[in-house]
N, C-alpha and C positions, 0 to 999 in steps of 0.2 A: 412643361418643356423642362427636360432636364439639361443640366450645363456638362459641357465637358470638361474633363481633368484641368485642361488649359485655360478654361474659361474660369474655373474655381480657382486656380492658382493666381491669375489674374485679379480676379476679384480680391482674394487674400492679400496680394501684394498691395492693391490700391486701399483697401482698408487698413492696413499696417501702416502704409505712408501717412493716410489722413490721420491715423492715430497720434503718430510721431510729431507730424507738423501742427496739430492742435496742442499738444503737449508743450512742445519747444516755444509756441506763440504764446502760452499762458492762459489758453481757453480754459482749459480743463480746470484750473485753479479759480478762474473767475465764475464758471458754473458752480464750482463747489461752494464759492462764497455766497452766490444768489440763493443756493438752496437752504444754506444756513441762515441767512436772513430771514427766508421766509419761514423757515422752521420756528424760529424766535418770535416772530409776529403773530403767528398762529399754531400753537402746539396742536392744536386738534383737528390739523388738516389731514385729509385723506392722501392716500399716494395719486390718486386722480388729480386732486386738486392741486398738489406740489407740482405734478408734471404738467398739468395745464396753466399754471403761472409762469414757470420756467422756461418751458419750452420755446415760447416767442422770442423771450430776451436771449437765451442761449444762443440761438439760429442767428440773431442780429448781431452777436459778438464775434461770430466766425471772421476772423479776417479776410478782406477781399482777395489779398494775393492767394492765400490757401484756397479759395473757392476757384479762382481763376486756374490756378495750378492742377487741381482736381479735375475741372472740366476739360481742360488740354489733355490731361493723361487719359480720361476717358475717350474722348475724341480720337485720339492717337490709337489707343486698344483697339476700338471698334473698327477704324478705318484699316489698320493691320490685320485683324481677323477677317475683314471683308476681301483683303487681297489688293487693297490699294497702295499698300507699302512694300508689297513684295515684288521687287524688281525682277527676280528670275521668273515670276508668272508672265511678266510683261513682255518679256522675251519671246516668248512660245507663240 
């Protein structure tokens, strides 16, 4: 399934917004600290070990407000794309 240019633009804007919100909240710094601590604990860790041990903690650190905002943004975009928010289409 290929994405239309509009869908790609929406995806890019959502991705940027998520990155911006996570950075503003300090989440990126927290994840960096988790990784640094893990590396200090075990210097011989593989990349896969590092990811496996950090990923669940990093996901839990995402603020609830950001999760809700992103979910609402995705819902709105899907409904808009499906025509539910297009008032002009409803009049026809």
